[in-house]
C-alpha positions in Angstrom: 15.3 1.3 2.5 18.0 3.5 1.3 17.7 6.6 -0.9 20.6 6.8 -3.2 22.3 8.5 -5.5 21.8 12.1 -5.5 25.3 12.1 -4.3 28.3 13.8 -5.8 31.4 11.9 -4.8 30.5 10.1 -1.6 29.1 7.0 -0.1 25.3 6.6 -0.7 22.9 6.6 2.1 20.1 8.6 3.5 17.8 6.3 5.3 18.0 2.5 5.4 16.5 -0.6 6.8 16.4 -4.3 6.1 15.6 -5.3 2.5 12.0 -6.2 2.1 10.5 -8.8 -0.3 8.0 -7.6 -2.8 4.4 -8.0 -1.7 2.8 -11.2 -2.8 -0.2 -11.2 -5.1 -3.6 -10.8 -3.4 -6.9 -12.5 -4.1 -9.1 -10.7 -6.6 -11.7 -10.1 -3.9 -9.3 -8.0 -1.9 -8.6 -5.6 -4.7 -11.8 -3.6 -4.4 -11.7 -3.4 -0.6 -9.8 -0.1 0.1 -11.2 3.1 -1.4 -8.3 5.6 -1.9 -8.2 8.9 -3.6 -6.7 8.9 -7.1 -4.3 11.4 -8.4 -5.8 12.6 -11.7 -5.4 16.0 -13.3 -8.2 18.4 -14.2 -8.5 18.3 -18.0 -8.1 22.1 -18.3 -4.5 22.0 -16.9 -2.1 22.7 -19.8 0.5 20.1 -20.5 3.9 20.4 -22.1 5.3 21.3 -24.5 4.5 24.9 -23.7 4.9 28.1 -25.7 6.7 30.8 -23.8 6.8 34.5 -24.1 9.7 35.6 -26.2 11.7 37.1 -23.3 11.3 34.0 -21.2 12.1 31.8 -24.1 15.3 33.7 -24.7 16.3 33.4 -21.1 15.5 29.6 -21.1 17.7 29.3 -24.1 20.6 31.0 -22.3 20.1 28.8 -19.2 20.0 25.6 -21.3 23.0 26.7 -23.4 25.0 27.2 -20.2 24.1 23.8 -18.8 25.0 22.3 -22.2 28.4 24.0 -22.2 29.2 22.2 -18.9 27.9 18.8 -20.2 29.9 19.2 -23.4 33.1 21.1 -22.6 34.0 19.8 -19.1 34.6 16.3 -20.4 36.6 17.4 -23.4 40.0 16.7 -21.8 43.1 15.2 -23.5 43.5 11.4 -23.3 40.0 10.8 -22.0 36.9 9.3 -23.4 35.1 12.7 -23.4 32.7 11.9 -20.6 31.3 14.7 -18.4 32.9 14.6 -15.0 30.7 14.1 -11.9 31.7 17.6 -10.8 33.9 20.4 -12.1 36.7 20.0 -9.5 37.3 16.3 -9.9 38.1 14.2 -13.0 36.1 11.1 -12.1 32.8 10.5 -13.8 29.5 9.3 -12.6 27.8 6.8 -14.9 24.5 8.7 -14.2 26.1 11.9 -15.4 27.0 10.2 -18.6 23.4 9.2 -19.1 22.4 12.9 -18.9 25.3 13.8 -21.1 24.2 11.5 -23.9 20.8 13.1 -24.0 22.4 16.6 -23.6 24.4 15.9 -26.8 21.2 15.4 -28.8 19.8 18.7 -27.5 23.1 20.4 -28.5 22.8 19.1 -32.0 19.1 20.1 -32.4 19.8 23.6 -31.0 22.8 24.1 -33.3 25.3 24.4 -30.5 27.4 21.6 -32.0 27.2 19.8 -35.3 25.6 16.4 -35.7 29.0 15.0 -36.7 30.6 16.3 -33.5 27.8 14.9 -31.4 27.9 11.5 -33.1 31.7 11.3 -32.7 31.6 12.1 -29.0 28.8 9.7 -28.3 30.5 6.9 -30.2 33.8 7.5 -28.4 32.0 7.3 -25.0 30.1 4.1 -25.8 33.0 2.4 -27.4 35.2 3.1 -24.4 32.6 1.9 -21.9 31.8 -1.2 -23.8 35.5 -2.1 -24.2 36.2 -2.3 -20.5 34.3 -5.2 -18.9 35.7 -4.3 -15.4 33.2 -1.5 -15.1 30.1 -3.5 -14.7 28.5 -6.6 -13.1 25.6 -8.5 -14.7 25.5 -5.7 -17.3 25.0 -2.8 -14.8 27.7 -0.2 -14.2 29.7 0.9 -11.2 28.6 4.3 -9.9 32.0 6.0 -10.5 34.5 5.4 -13.2 37.9 6.6 -14.4 37.6 9.2 -17.2 40.5 7.7 -19.2 40.0 4.0 -19.0 36.3 3.7 -18.0 37.5 1.4 -15.3 37.7 1.7 -11.5 38.4 5.1 -10.0 40.7 5.8 -7.0 40.1 4.3 -3.6 38.4 7.4 -2.2 35.4 6.7 -4.4 32.5 4.5 -3.8 32.9 1.1 -5.4 29.3 0.0 -5.9 27.4 -1.2 -9.0 24.4 1.1 -8.8 21.0 0.2 -10.2 19.8 3.9 -10.3 23.0 5.3 -11.8 22.9 2.5 -14.4 19.2 3.3 -15.1 20.0 7.0 -15.7 22.8 5.9 -18.0 20.7 3.4 -19.9 18.0 6.1 -20.4 20.6 8.2 -22.1 21.9 5.3 -24.1 18.4 4.4 -25.4 17.8 8.0 -26.4 21.1 8.2 -28.3 20.5 4.8 -29.9 17.2 6.0 -31.3 18.5 9.4 -32.4 21.8 8.5 -34.1 21.3 4.9 -35.2 24.2 3.2 -36.9 27.1 2.0 -34.7 25.8 4.0 -31.8 22.6 2.0 -31.9 24.5 -1.3 -32.3 26.7 -0.7 -29.2 24.0 1.0 -27.2 21.3 -1.6 -27.7 23.8 -4.4 -26.8 24.7 -2.6 -23.6 21.0 -2.5 -22.7 20.5 -6.1 -23.7 23.3 -7.2 -21.4 21.8 -5.6 -18.4 20.4 -8.5 -16.2 18.1 -6.7 -13.8 17.0 -10.0 -12.2 20.5 -10.4 -10.8 19.7 -7.4 -8.6 16.5 -8.7 -7.0 16.7 -8.2 -3.3 15.9 -11.2 -1.1 16.1 -12.1 2.6 16.9 -15.2 4.6 13.3 -15.2 5.9 11.8 -15.3 2.5 14.4 -16.6 0.1 11.8 -17.9 -2.3 10.2 -14.5 -3.0 11.2 -12.5 -6.0 11.7 -9.2 -4.3 12.0 -5.6 -5.4 15.2 -4.5 -7.0 18.2 -3.7 -4.8 20.1 -0.4 -4.9 23.1 -2.3 -6.1 25.9 -4.8 -5.7 29.3 -4.6 -3.9 32.4 -6.6 -4.7 34.1 -8.7 -2.0 37.5 -7.6 -3.3 38.1 -4.2 -5.0 40.9 -5.8 -7.1 38.3 -8.2 -8.6 35.5 -5.9 -9.5 33.6 -8.5 -11.4 34.3 -11.4 -9.0 32.4 -12.4 -5.9 30.3 -10.0 -4.0 26.8 -9.4 -2.6 23.6 -7.6 -3.6 23.0 -4.7 -1.2 20.2 -5.5 1.3 18.3 -2.3 0.5 15.5 -2.2 -2.1 13.6 0.2 -4.2 10.1 -0.3 -2.7 8.5 3.1 -2.8 7.4 5.6 -5.5 10.2 8.1 -5.8 11.4 8.9 -9.3 14.5 6.8 -8.9 12.4 3.8 -7.9 10.1 4.1 -10.9 12.9 4.6 -13.4 14.9 1.6 -12.2 11.8 -0.6 -12.3 10.5 0.8 -15.6 13.8 0.0 -17.4 13.9 -3.4 -15.8 10.4 -4.1 -17.3 11.7 -2.8 -20.6 14.6 -5.2 -20.7 14.7 -6.8 -24.2 16.0 -10.2 -23.0 13.2 -12.1 -21.2 15.7 -13.8 -18.8 16.9 -10.3 -17.7 13.4 -8.8 -17.3 11.4 -7.9 -14.2 7.6 -8.6 -14.3 5.5 -5.6 -14.9 3.6 -6.2 -11.6 6.7 -5.1 -9.7 6.3 -1.6 -11.1 2.8 -1.4 -9.6 3.8 -3.0 -6.3 5.9 0.0 -5.4 4.3 1.6 -2.4 2.1 4.7 -3.0 2.0 6.6 0.3 -0.6 9.4 0.2 -0.5 12.9 1.6 -1.5 16.5 1.1 -0.6 20.0 2.3 -3.3 22.1 4.0 -6.3 22.0 1.7 -4.4 20.9 -1.3 -5.1 17.8 -3.4 -3.7 14.4 -2.4 -0.5 13.1 -4.0 1.9 10.2 -3.6 5.1 11.1 -1.7 8.4 9.4 -0.9 8.8 9.3 2.9 12.6 9.1 2.9 13.4 12.3 1.1 11.5 15.5 0.3 14.1 16.8 -2.1 12.7 18.0 -5.4 14.8 15.7 -7.5 12.8 12.8 -6.1 9.9 14.0 -8.2 11.8 15.0 -11.4 14.4 12.5 -12.6 12.3 9.9 -14.3 10.4 12.6 -16.1 13.5 13.6 -18.0 12.8 10.6 -20.2 9.4 9.0 -19.4 6.7 11.2 -20.8 4.2 10.9 -18.0 2.6 14.1 -19.2 1.2 12.0 -22.2 0.6 8.8 -20.4 -2.2 9.8 -17.9 -3.4 7.7 -14.9 -2.1 4.1 -14.6 -4.1 1.2 -13.1 -2.4 -1.0 -10.5 -5.7 -3.0 -10.0 -5.3 -4.3 -13.6 -2.2 -6.2 -12.2 -4.1 -7.5 -9.2 -2.5 -5.1 -6.7 -4.7 -3.4 -4.1 -4.0 -0.4 -2.0 -2.5 1.5 -4.9 -4.2 4.7 -6.1 -4.4 5.3 -9.8 -1.8 8.0 -10.4 -1.0 10.4 -13.2 2.6 10.8 -12.4 3.0 14.1 -14.2 0.1 15.5 -12.2 1.6 14.0 -9.0 4.9 15.9 -9.6 2.9 19.0 -10.4 1.1 18.8 -7.1 4.5 18.1 -5.3 5.9 21.2 -6.8 2.9 23.2 -5.7 3.5 22.1 -2.2 7.1 23.0 -2.3 6.4 26.4 -3.6 3.6 27.0 -1.1 5.8 26.0 1.8 8.4 28.5 0.6 5.7 31.2 0.7 4.5 30.1 4.1 8.0 30.2 5.6 9.9 33.4 4.7 11.9 33.0 7.9 13.7 30.2 6.1 15.0 32.6 3.5 12.4 31.4 0.9 9.7 33.2 -0.9 7.2 33.0 -3.8 10.1 33.6 -6.2 12.9 31.8 -4.3 12.1 28.2 -3.8 13.1 24.7 -4.8 14.8 22.7 -2.0 16.8 19.8 -3.4 20.1 18.0 -3.1 23.2 20.1 -3.8 26.5 21.3 -2.6 26.4 23.7 0.4 29.1 25.8 2.0 29.9 23.0 4.5 29.7 20.1 2.0 26.7 18.4 0.6 23.1 18.5 1.8 19.7 17.0 0.9 17.0 19.3 2.3 13.4 18.6 1.5 9.7 19.1 2.4 6.9 16.7 3.0 3.1 16.7 3.0 0.9 15.4 5.9 0.2 11.7 5.6 -3.4 10.7 4.6 -5.0 7.7 6.2 -5.1 4.7 4.0 -7.9 2.5 5.5 -7.8 -1.1 4.6 -4.1 -0.9 3.7 -1.3 -2.6 5.6 1.7 -0.9 7.2 4.9 -2.2 5.7 3.3 -3.8 2.6 1.4 -0.7 1.4 3.1 2.2 3.1 5.9 2.6 5.7 5.3 3.6 9.3 7.9 6.3 9.0 7.0 9.8 8.0 9.3 12.5 6.7 10.2 15.6 8.6 10.7 18.9 6.9 14.3 20.0 6.5 14.7 23.6 5.2 18.5 23.4 5.1 20.7 26.5 5.5 19.1 28.7 2.9 21.0 27.3 -0.1 19.1 27.1 -3.4 20.1 24.9 -6.3 18.5 26.4 -9.5 17.9 23.0 -11.1 15.3 22.3 -8.4 12.7 25.0 -9.5 14.2 25.0 -13.0 13.5 21.3 -13.7 9.9 21.9 -12.5 9.3 23.7 -15.7 8.2 20.3 -17.1 5.1 20.5 -14.8 4.1 24.2 -15.1 4.7 26.8 -17.7 4.4 29.8 -15.4 5.3 29.3 -11.7 8.7 27.6 -12.1 9.7 30.6 -14.3 9.2 32.9 -11.3 12.3 31.4 -9.7 14.3 31.7 -12.9 13.2 35.2 -13.3 14.3 36.0 -9.8 17.7 34.5 -10.5 17.8 36.6 -13.7 17.2 39.7 -11.6 20.1 38.7 -9.3 22.3 38.4 -12.3 21.3 41.7 -13.8 21.8 43.6 -10.5 25.0 41.7 -9.7 23.9 41.0 -6.1 25.9 37.8 -6.2 29.2 37.7 -8.1 29.7 34.6 -10.3 26.1 33.6 -10.1 26.1 33.7 -13.9 28.7 32.9 -16.6 27.9 34.0 -20.1 27.1 30.9 -22.3 27.9 32.9 -25.4 31.6 32.9 -24.4 31.6 29.3 -23.2 30.3 30.0 -19.6 28.2 27.5 -17.8 25.3 29.8 -17.2 23.7 29.6 -13.7 25.8 28.6 -10.7 25.0 25.1 -9.4 23.8 26.5 -6.1 23.9 29.7 -4.1 23.0 31.1 -0.7 21.5 34.6 -0.8 21.8 35.1 3.0 25.6 34.4 3.1 26.6 35.3 -0.5 28.0 31.8 -1.0 28.3 30.5 -4.6 29.0 26.9 -5.4 32.4 26.6 -7.0 31.5 23.3 -8.8 28.9 22.4 -11.4 27.5 18.8 -11.1 26.4 16.6 -14.0 23.4 15.3 -12.1 22.2 18.9 -11.5 23.0 20.5 -14.9 21.8 17.5 -16.9 18.2 17.4 -15.6 18.0 21.2 -15.8 18.9 21.1 -19.5 16.7 18.1 -20.4 13.7 19.5 -18.4 13.9 22.8 -20.2 14.0 21.1 -23.6 11.1 18.8 -22.8 9.1 21.8 -21.6 9.8 23.6 -24.9 9.7 20.8 -27.5 9.3 17.4 -25.9 12.4 16.3 -27.8 13.9 13.8 -25.3 10.5 12.3 -24.5 9.7 11.7 -28.1 13.1 10.2 -28.9 13.1 7.9 -25.8 9.5 6.6 -26.4 10.3 5.9 -30.1 12.8 3.2 -29.2 11.4 -0.4 -29.6 12.6 -1.5 -26.1 10.6 1.3 -24.5 7.6 0.6 -26.7 7.6 -3.1 -25.7 8.0 -2.2 -22.0 5.1 0.2 -22.2 2.9 -2.6 -23.6 3.9 -4.9 -20.7 2.9 -2.1 -18.3 -0.4 -1.6 -20.2 0.6 2.1 -20.7 0.5 4.2 -23.9 1.6 7.6 -24.9 -1.5 9.6 -25.9 -1.8 12.4 -28.5 -1.6 15.8 -26.8 -3.1 19.1 -27.7 -0.9 21.7 -29.5 1.6 23.5 -27.2 -0.2 25.5 -24.6 0.6 29.2 -24.0 1.2 30.2 -20.3 -1.8 31.6 -18.6 
């Protein structure tokens, strides 16, 4: 496997191996054999949206406004299509960043930071420009990086790969915009989603060419001058249960064109490796990266907090625990925070935590933390879980605020501790340029910082600021969740997966 995509301007790759076919269906008698712990929340745990104390709510508004300023103003350049750049210092855009931008525009409208007319104009300009250039996609999915003026291919220094995860993040934003604005935005956006042929990206091997496998990470052209010509599907597949894996597969199941659609069983075949930390509760973890974004990205749009536990056995798939994915991410965040408390020598603490992918002083890094694997008796290595186990990487002490900040979707109190600490740093001015005032057009929190060395990231990244903004809004109002799930394509996909969005209690106040 290969973990993509939390990359800002470079070739994707964290850990890789040969592409594996999807597990075949199993006899009904085998389904009941393994007894595995389920990941189900206690009913007394508050779920979002939350109600915050006035001081915290005001600070969250400032943080969100700063992130919005980056997503809105950084792409407002002459002779461009208005797309947010991948990072502040370079003009090229990431199609994933545009997905976050499209949802960010909706938040900006609802918060009164821009007018509806301005949001609609920018969204329409972006979608028209992307739709008008067929050289930016293959089988309906988009290249990872694009030129901001033409929506075509960027310079040679950039990765030229059609990316399933970056396209999925884009389509999630498109679906949300389509539902929110309607009109021509809906016409163009829905057609882009219809054109996405996910089946083209099924991964296969010479040993098992007849198997319909999991979805590949992407496709690469044989000749860069012919971006839609011959090429090959990458031999790396989404086979585990990180957030990127689920979002890609979820949207493939939601595909409105039957010929472009992946069977719902593929979503439940994704491996569910179990683990826990100390005496904590078990949860599913992704063995190839312990970065926090791996438990956050799909939650920006899929309202797992209202879905509850799923049921792989209903699709004839054994060795898959029933999982409430919102609770699973909540437990993951608890482990992350507890390990920070347990390891102050790493520069972490109860109020300074959240290891995730970001810029660091020497480039780009993906630190992360892992639980201890739980035995899965009756399950098969390879088919049900990988033999590899992750190893903790505490990095160099750099913290990206979006890590703990995006965790606000899972807990109304503890993620705020990290933001409160950053607020105290800002107020005491311990780190210069940690904060830029959103009221005067600033981008709010720096993208990353290192308290030990005093380093502040000079760039802001779309795939950091976008999830931070959306997570805060979902925690406060559930706006993006509600809009995404109201779209007919998503409703139909949920039915295919035998999932439903349940009514939730009124917003819960922090404990």
